[in-house]
DSSP file (Angstrom, degrees, kcal/mol; ACC not computed):
  #  RESIDUE AA STRUCTURE BP1 BP2  ACC     N-H-->O    O-->H-N    N-H-->O    O-->H-N    TCO  KAPPA ALPHA  PHI   PSI    X-CA   Y-CA   Z-CA
    1    1 A X     >        0   0    0      0, 0.0     4,-2.3     0, 0.0     5,-0.2   0.000 360.0 360.0 360.0 -40.5  107.9  111.7   71.6
    2    2 A X  H  >  +     0   0    0      1,-0.2     4,-2.6     2,-0.2     5,-0.2   0.904 360.0  51.4 -61.4 -40.5  109.2  113.9   74.5
    3    3 A X  H  > S+     0   0    0      1,-0.2     4,-2.6     2,-0.2    -1,-0.2   0.891 108.8  50.9 -64.2 -38.4  105.6  114.6   75.5
    4    4 A X  H  > S+     0   0    0      2,-0.2     4,-2.6     1,-0.2    -1,-0.2   0.915 110.7  48.4 -64.4 -43.0  104.7  110.9   75.5
    5    5 A X  H  X S+     0   0    0     -4,-2.3     4,-2.4     2,-0.2    -2,-0.2   0.914 112.9  48.1 -63.7 -42.8  107.7  110.2   77.7
    6    6 A X  H  X S+     0   0    0     -4,-2.6     4,-2.6     2,-0.2    -2,-0.2   0.911 112.0  49.8 -63.5 -42.0  106.7  113.0   80.1
    7    7 A X  H  X S+     0   0    0     -4,-2.6     4,-2.6     2,-0.2    -2,-0.2   0.916 111.7  47.9 -62.8 -43.7  103.1  111.8   80.2
    8    8 A X  H  X S+     0   0    0     -4,-2.6     4,-2.4     2,-0.2    -2,-0.2   0.896 112.2  49.6 -65.4 -40.0  104.2  108.2   80.9
    9    9 A X  H  X S+     0   0    0     -4,-2.4     4,-2.2     2,-0.2    -2,-0.2   0.913 112.1  48.0 -64.8 -42.3  106.6  109.4   83.7
   10   10 A X  H  X S+     0   0    0     -4,-2.6     4,-2.6     2,-0.2    -2,-0.2   0.912 111.8  50.1 -64.2 -42.0  103.8  111.6   85.2
   11   11 A X  H  X S+     0   0    0     -4,-2.6     4,-2.6     1,-0.2    -2,-0.2   0.912 110.1  50.1 -63.1 -42.6  101.4  108.7   85.0
   12   12 A X  H  X S+     0   0    0     -4,-2.4     4,-2.3     2,-0.2    -1,-0.2   0.901 111.3  49.5 -62.6 -40.6  103.9  106.3   86.7
   13   13 A X  H  X S+     0   0    0     -4,-2.2     4,-2.6     2,-0.2     5,-0.2   0.929 111.3  48.3 -63.7 -45.8  104.4  108.9   89.5
   14   14 A X  H  X S+     0   0    0     -4,-2.6     4,-3.1     1,-0.2     5,-0.2   0.915 112.0  49.5 -61.8 -43.4  100.7  109.3   90.1
   15   15 A X  H  X S+     0   0    0     -4,-2.6     4,-2.5     2,-0.2    -1,-0.2   0.912 111.2  49.8 -62.5 -42.1  100.2  105.6   90.2
   16   16 A X  H  X S+     0   0    0     -4,-2.3     4,-1.9     2,-0.2    -2,-0.2   0.935 115.2  42.6 -62.2 -46.8  103.0  105.2   92.7
   17   17 A X  H  X S+     0   0    0     -4,-2.6     4,-1.8     2,-0.2    -2,-0.2   0.926 114.7  50.4 -66.3 -44.9  101.7  107.9   94.9
   18   18 A X  H  X S+     0   0    0     -4,-3.1     4,-1.4     1,-0.2    -2,-0.2   0.892 109.7  51.3 -61.6 -40.0   98.1  106.7   94.6
   19   19 A X  H  X S+     0   0    0     -4,-2.5     4,-0.5    -5,-0.2    -1,-0.2   0.904 109.0  50.0 -64.6 -41.1   99.1  103.2   95.5
   20   20 A X  H  < S+     0   0    0     -4,-1.9     3,-0.3     1,-0.2    -1,-0.2   0.832 116.9  41.3 -68.3 -30.3  100.9  104.3   98.6
   21   21 A X  H >< S+     0   0    0     -4,-1.8     3,-1.8     1,-0.2    -1,-0.2   0.615  92.7  84.5 -90.3 -13.1   97.9  106.3   99.7
   22   22 A X  H 3< S+     0   0    0     -4,-1.4    -1,-0.2     1,-0.3     9,-0.2   0.808  99.3  37.5 -60.9 -29.3   95.3  103.7   98.8
   23   23 A X  T 3< S+     0   0    0     -4,-0.5     2,-0.5    -3,-0.3    -1,-0.3   0.157  96.9 102.6-108.1  18.1   95.8  101.9  102.1
   24   24 A X    <   -     0   0    0     -3,-1.8     2,-0.5     0, 0.0     7,-0.1  -0.882  63.6-140.8-106.4 130.2   96.3  105.0  104.3
   25   25 A X        -     0   0    0     -2,-0.5     2,-0.3     5,-0.1     5,-0.1  -0.766  19.2-156.8 -89.5 130.2   93.5  106.3  106.5
   26   26 A X  B >   -A   29   0A   0      3,-0.7     3,-1.1    -2,-0.5     5,-0.0  -0.793  21.8-129.8-107.8 150.4   93.3  110.1  106.6
   27   27 A X  T 3  S+     0   0    0     -2,-0.3    -1,-0.1     1,-0.2     3,-0.1   0.835 105.8  56.7 -62.7 -33.9   91.8  112.2  109.3
   28   28 A X  T 3  S-     0   0    0      1,-0.2     2,-0.3    -3,-0.0    -1,-0.2   0.420 119.8 -78.8 -85.7   1.7   89.7  114.2  106.8
   29   29 A X  B <   -A   26   0A   0     -3,-1.1    -3,-0.7     2,-0.0    -1,-0.2  -0.821  68.8 -23.3 134.0-172.6   87.9  111.3  105.3
   30   30 A X        -     0   0    0     -2,-0.3     2,-0.5    -5,-0.1    -5,-0.1  -0.232  54.6-118.5 -74.2 161.0   88.2  108.4  102.8
   31   31 A X        -     0   0    0     -9,-0.2     2,-0.5    -7,-0.1    -1,-0.1  -0.850  22.8-153.8 -97.6 133.2   90.7  108.2  100.0
   32   32 A X        -     0   0    0     -2,-0.5     2,-0.4     2,-0.0   -10,-0.0  -0.939  11.8-172.4-111.2 128.5   89.1  107.9   96.5
   33   33 A X        -     0   0    0     -2,-0.5     2,-0.5   -11,-0.1    -2,-0.0  -0.980   7.7-168.3-125.3 126.9   91.2  106.3   93.8
   34   34 A X        -     0   0    0     -2,-0.4     2,-0.4     2,-0.0    -2,-0.0  -0.969  10.7-173.4-115.3 125.8   90.3  106.1   90.1
   35   35 A X        -     0   0    0     -2,-0.5     2,-0.4    42,-0.4    -2,-0.0  -0.959   9.5-166.7-122.6 136.4   92.3  103.7   87.9
   36   36 A X        +     0   0    0     -2,-0.4     2,-0.3     2,-0.0    41,-0.2  -0.990  18.4 162.2-120.9 130.0   92.2  103.3   84.1
   37   37 A X  E     -B   76   0B   0     39,-2.5    39,-3.3    -2,-0.4     2,-0.5  -0.998  33.3-133.6-146.4 144.5   93.8  100.3   82.5
   38   38 A X  E     -B   75   0B   0     -2,-0.3    37,-0.3    37,-0.3     2,-0.2  -0.893  28.4-168.6-101.0 127.1   93.6   98.6   79.1
   39   39 A X        -     0   0    0     35,-3.3     3,-0.2    -2,-0.5    -2,-0.0  -0.693  30.3-121.7-111.5 163.0   93.3   94.8   79.4
   40   40 A X  S    S+     0   0    0      1,-0.3     2,-0.4    -2,-0.2    -1,-0.1   0.913 100.9   8.8 -69.7 -42.3   93.6   92.1   76.7
   41   41 A X     >  -     0   0    0      1,-0.1     4,-2.6    33,-0.1    -1,-0.3  -0.926  62.6-156.6-145.6 113.6   90.1   90.7   77.3
   42   42 A X  H  > S+     0   0    0     -2,-0.4     4,-3.2    -3,-0.2     5,-0.2   0.896  94.0  53.8 -59.1 -43.9   87.6   92.4   79.6
   43   43 A X  H  > S+     0   0    0      1,-0.2     4,-1.8     2,-0.2    -1,-0.2   0.912 112.5  43.6 -60.5 -43.8   85.6   89.2   80.3
   44   44 A X  H  > S+     0   0    0      2,-0.2     4,-1.8     1,-0.2    -1,-0.2   0.923 115.1  49.7 -65.7 -43.9   88.7   87.3   81.5
   45   45 A X  H  X S+     0   0    0     -4,-2.6     4,-2.8     1,-0.2    -2,-0.2   0.920 108.8  52.6 -60.0 -44.4   89.9   90.3   83.5
   46   46 A X  H  X S+     0   0    0     -4,-3.2     4,-2.9     1,-0.2     5,-0.2   0.880 105.9  53.4 -63.1 -39.8   86.5   90.8   85.2
   47   47 A X  H  X S+     0   0    0     -4,-1.8     4,-1.7    -5,-0.2    -1,-0.2   0.937 114.1  42.2 -59.3 -46.5   86.4   87.1   86.3
   48   48 A X  H  X S+     0   0    0     -4,-1.8     4,-0.9     2,-0.2    -2,-0.2   0.882 113.7  52.2 -68.3 -38.8   89.8   87.5   88.0
   49   49 A X  H >< S+     0   0    0     -4,-2.8     3,-0.9     1,-0.2    -2,-0.2   0.934 109.7  48.7 -62.6 -46.1   89.0   90.9   89.4
   50   50 A X  H >< S+     0   0    0     -4,-2.9     3,-1.7     1,-0.3     4,-0.2   0.862 105.1  59.2 -62.3 -35.7   85.8   89.6   90.9
   51   51 A X  H 3< S+     0   0    0     -4,-1.7     3,-0.4     1,-0.3    -1,-0.3   0.751 100.1  58.5 -64.9 -22.8   87.7   86.6   92.4
   52   52 A X  T <X S+     0   0    0     -3,-0.9     4,-2.0    -4,-0.9     3,-0.5   0.403  74.5 102.6 -86.5   2.8   89.9   89.2   94.3
   53   53 A X  H <> S+     0   0    0     -3,-1.7     4,-2.8     1,-0.2     5,-0.2   0.887  76.4  53.9 -56.0 -44.4   86.9   90.7   96.1
   54   54 A X  H  > S+     0   0    0     -3,-0.4     4,-2.2    -4,-0.2    -1,-0.2   0.875 108.6  50.1 -60.4 -35.2   87.6   89.0   99.4
   55   55 A X  H  > S+     0   0    0     -3,-0.5     4,-1.6    -4,-0.2    -1,-0.2   0.925 112.4  46.6 -67.6 -44.2   91.2   90.4   99.4
   56   56 A X  H  <>S+     0   0    0     -4,-2.0     5,-2.8     1,-0.2     4,-0.4   0.922 112.8  50.0 -63.3 -43.7   90.0   93.9   98.7
   57   57 A X  H ><5S+     0   0    0     -4,-2.8     3,-1.3     1,-0.2    -2,-0.2   0.911 108.6  51.8 -62.1 -42.8   87.3   93.7  101.4
   58   58 A X  H 3<5S+     0   0    0     -4,-2.2    -1,-0.2     1,-0.3    -2,-0.2   0.843 109.5  50.7 -62.4 -33.5   89.8   92.4  104.0
   59   59 A X  T 3<5S-     0   0    0     -4,-1.6    -1,-0.3    -5,-0.1    -2,-0.2   0.489 120.1-111.5 -82.3  -3.5   92.0   95.4  103.2
   60   60 A X  T < 5 +     0   0    0     -3,-1.3     2,-0.5    -4,-0.4    -3,-0.2   0.643  66.7 148.7  83.6  14.6   89.1   97.7  103.6
   61   61 A X      < -     0   0    0     -5,-2.8     2,-0.5    -6,-0.2    -1,-0.3  -0.738  31.4-159.1 -86.8 124.0   88.9   98.7  100.0
   62   62 A X        -     0   0    0     -2,-0.5     2,-0.5    -3,-0.1    -5,-0.0  -0.908   5.2-148.3-107.2 124.8   85.3   99.5   98.9
   63   63 A X        +     0   0    0     -2,-0.5     3,-0.1     1,-0.2    -2,-0.0  -0.794  16.7 179.5 -94.4 126.7   84.6   99.2   95.2
   64   64 A X        -     0   0    0     -2,-0.5     2,-0.3     1,-0.3    -1,-0.2   0.860  62.8 -25.3 -92.7 -43.0   81.9  101.6   93.9
   65   65 A X        -     0   0    0     12,-0.1     2,-0.4     2,-0.0    -1,-0.3  -0.984  41.2-142.6-166.3 157.3   81.9  100.7   90.2
   66   66 A X        +     0   0    0     -2,-0.3     2,-0.3    -3,-0.1    10,-0.0  -0.999  30.7 177.7-123.8 126.4   83.8   99.2   87.3
   67   67 A X        -     0   0    0     -2,-0.4    10,-3.2     0, 0.0     2,-0.3  -0.828  16.9-145.2-125.4 163.1   83.2  100.8   83.9
   68   68 A X  B     -C   76   0B   0     -2,-0.3     8,-0.2     8,-0.2     2,-0.2  -0.926  30.7 -98.8-125.8 156.5   84.5  100.3   80.4
   69   69 A X        -     0   0    0      6,-2.0     6,-0.2     3,-0.8     5,-0.0  -0.496  27.9-133.8 -69.2 137.7   85.1  102.8   77.6
   70   70 A X  S    S+     0   0    0      1,-0.2     3,-0.2    -2,-0.2    -1,-0.1   0.842 105.9  39.4 -64.3 -33.3   82.2  102.9   75.1
   71   71 A X  S    S+     0   0    0      1,-0.3     2,-0.3     2,-0.0    -1,-0.2   0.697 126.6  33.4 -90.6 -20.2   84.6  102.8   72.1
   72   72 A X    >   -     0   0    0      3,-0.1     3,-2.3     1,-0.1    -3,-0.8  -0.816  62.6-170.8-137.9  95.1   87.1  100.3   73.7
   73   73 A X  T 3  S+     0   0    0     -2,-0.3    -1,-0.1     1,-0.3    -3,-0.1   0.631  86.4  63.6 -64.5 -11.7   85.5   97.7   76.0
   74   74 A X  T 3  S+     0   0    0     -6,-0.1   -35,-3.3   -34,-0.1     2,-0.8   0.449  80.6  91.6 -90.1  -0.5   88.9   96.5   77.0
   75   75 A X  E <   -B   38   0B   0     -3,-2.3    -6,-2.0   -37,-0.3     2,-0.4  -0.859  67.9-161.4 -94.7 110.5   89.7   99.9   78.6
   76   76 A X  E      BC  37  68B   0    -39,-3.3   -39,-2.5    -2,-0.8    -8,-0.2  -0.765 360.0 360.0-100.5 135.9   88.6   99.5   82.2
   77   77 A X              0   0    0    -10,-3.2   -42,-0.4    -2,-0.4    -9,-0.2   0.304 360.0 360.0-122.6 360.0   87.9  102.5   84.5
């Protein structure tokens, strides 16, 4: 249980840091962000995600790919 709590705390910290840097331009090049999340229904999630494309583009976020886990199609990478 302690390991799970530590893992969750570390994940929350990484997400917080990654989010703050996702919109920051660095001198040395682009920022690459990989996010993994489990959703209730991939098809519903994908429709909403695609609808957000104009917002991401306006913010300068370039999407390279969206993948799913082979064993769990609701786990989005």
